[in-house]
C-alpha positions in Angstrom: 88.1 79.6 194.1 85.8 81.1 191.4 84.6 84.7 190.9 81.0 85.0 191.9 78.5 83.7 189.4 76.4 86.9 189.8 78.2 88.3 186.8 77.2 85.5 184.5 73.7 85.4 185.9 73.3 89.1 185.4 74.3 88.8 181.7 71.8 86.0 181.5 69.1 88.1 183.0 69.7 91.1 180.7 69.8 88.8 177.7 66.4 87.3 178.7 64.9 90.7 179.2 66.0 91.8 175.7 65.1 88.6 173.9 61.7 88.4 175.6 60.9 92.1 175.4 57.6 91.4 173.8 56.6 89.2 176.8 56.6 89.7 180.5 59.9 88.6 182.1 59.0 87.9 185.7 61.5 86.7 188.2 59.9 83.2 188.0 60.3 83.3 184.2 63.9 84.3 184.3 64.7 81.9 187.2 63.5 79.0 185.1 65.9 80.0 182.3 68.8 80.5 184.8 67.7 77.4 186.7 67.9 79.1 190.1 65.6 80.5 192.7 63.5 83.6 191.9 64.8 85.3 195.0 68.3 85.2 193.5 66.9 86.8 190.3 65.1 89.6 192.2 68.3 90.4 194.2 70.4 90.7 191.0 67.7 92.6 189.2 67.7 95.0 192.1 71.4 95.6 191.7 71.0 96.0 187.9 68.1 98.5 188.6 70.2 100.5 191.0 73.0 100.7 188.4 70.5 102.1 185.8 70.6 99.0 183.6 67.0 97.7 184.3 63.7 99.4 184.9 61.3 97.8 187.3 58.0 99.2 188.6 56.7 98.4 192.1 53.6 96.2 191.9 54.0 95.6 188.2 55.3 92.2 187.1 58.4 92.1 184.9 61.4 94.2 184.1 62.9 95.7 181.0 66.2 97.1 179.9 66.7 100.8 180.7 69.1 101.2 177.8 69.6 99.7 174.4 71.8 96.6 174.5 74.5 98.3 172.5 74.9 100.9 175.2 75.5 98.3 178.0 79.0 96.9 178.2 79.9 93.8 180.1 82.0 96.1 182.4 78.8 98.0 183.3 77.2 94.7 184.3 80.3 93.6 186.1 80.3 96.8 188.2 76.6 96.7 188.7 76.7 93.3 190.5 79.7 94.1 192.6 81.8 91.2 191.5 85.0 92.7 192.9 86.3 96.1 194.0 89.0 98.0 192.2 92.4 96.2 192.5 91.0 93.3 194.5 90.3 90.6 191.9 93.3 88.7 193.1 93.6 88.2 196.9 97.0 88.6 198.5 97.8 86.5 201.5 98.4 88.5 204.7 100.9 88.2 207.5 103.9 86.9 205.6 107.1 86.4 207.6 108.8 89.8 207.3 112.1 88.2 208.4 112.1 86.2 205.1 113.2 88.2 202.1 110.3 86.7 200.0 107.8 87.2 202.7 108.9 90.8 203.2 108.7 91.8 199.5 106.2 89.4 197.8 103.3 91.8 198.0 105.3 94.7 196.5 106.4 92.4 193.7 103.0 91.0 192.8 100.4 93.7 193.5 101.3 95.7 190.3 101.0 92.5 188.2 97.6 91.7 189.8 96.4 95.2 189.2 97.5 95.2 185.6 95.8 91.9 185.0 92.5 93.2 186.5 92.7 96.3 184.3 93.3 94.2 181.2 90.3 92.1 182.0 88.2 95.2 182.7 89.3 96.7 179.4 88.2 93.6 177.6 84.8 93.7 179.3 84.4 97.3 178.3 84.9 96.4 174.7 82.0 93.9 174.6 78.4 95.0 174.6 75.3 93.2 175.7 74.2 93.5 172.1 77.2 91.3 171.0 76.3 88.7 173.6 72.7 88.5 172.4 73.9 88.3 168.8 76.1 85.4 169.8 73.2 83.7 171.5 71.1 83.9 168.3 74.1 82.7 166.3 74.7 79.8 168.6 71.0 78.9 168.5 71.2 78.9 164.7 74.4 76.9 164.6 76.4 79.8 163.1 78.4 81.0 166.0 82.0 81.5 164.9 84.2 80.7 167.9 87.7 82.1 167.6 
């Protein structure tokens, strides 16, 4: 099972808004880049707007970033599109057999590990800005992306 693609699509949307800031980035325009339905784009743009990452004006086509890309972290985007709630990235099976020593104690044993793993991932996302992603897009387009 994969994490929702909303996160990747949201990063894509924000990158398009920044890289096309001289133009008008309508939901149709962005949907073509993402290769999805404009309704999906409008839904995610609404989430990004509610989180203060995007500015939209009713009745006016297009959207724009509400902050400089260096001020937007991947963690901000991750939270904006409600990928997962705190300490719920990894699901835990319910209703284990409590008569079994493993079934009785498995949750206690793995929940702290799952929580630490989610925190580590979120710390990594906090360290990367949208500006870095856009810089990597330009570098990749120019054939200079240094993948480590």
